[in-house]
Steps between C-alpha positions, in 0.01 A plus 500: 500500500343773706687674776453351841447745784635486854139464610467187282812349660368575849165340426661195344740461793192480725357230278816288502549549874140385554561189287825414675323265737415140410171503685380809313603340170316181597185698590511701178562183298201329664268801446605539137377148426154562628199604297335684787603674823587284800448548867795534730394170658510321163853636441607380847360155429648473150847611595536354849591837648360663815223752478717771654784425258267518195338819627841660551616414148170601341532844661844549340381367162198732513717802583687438174169427318590144412174387659158650565336454841125546523306475825193283466328487835741337743707347214767659289497404135840505331586509129815549298533827310488399133693813399807350667515238227616767257644772726756286681663352189499841331674649804767225492549557129540877549751446780703261284460717188335218309 
């Protein structure tokens, strides 16, 4: 197993802190099941959350690169970052020395 740097641990701590909220996990779970980007409004409708709540959580998810936000006119298109599918489990494995 490769050495893990302090910088790796700091980045991973940010990831896990970001994911330590049930609404963010729900949003990420929803987006991961879609074949194409969704509008913020579609996420609001699908998850029965308020627009301001969804926008707040998307901002945090985007800061940690779990989602991509792309302005499309007056709408914001949101998609899950497919690299998280491998990066997150690999980080957990490195932390646990698996």
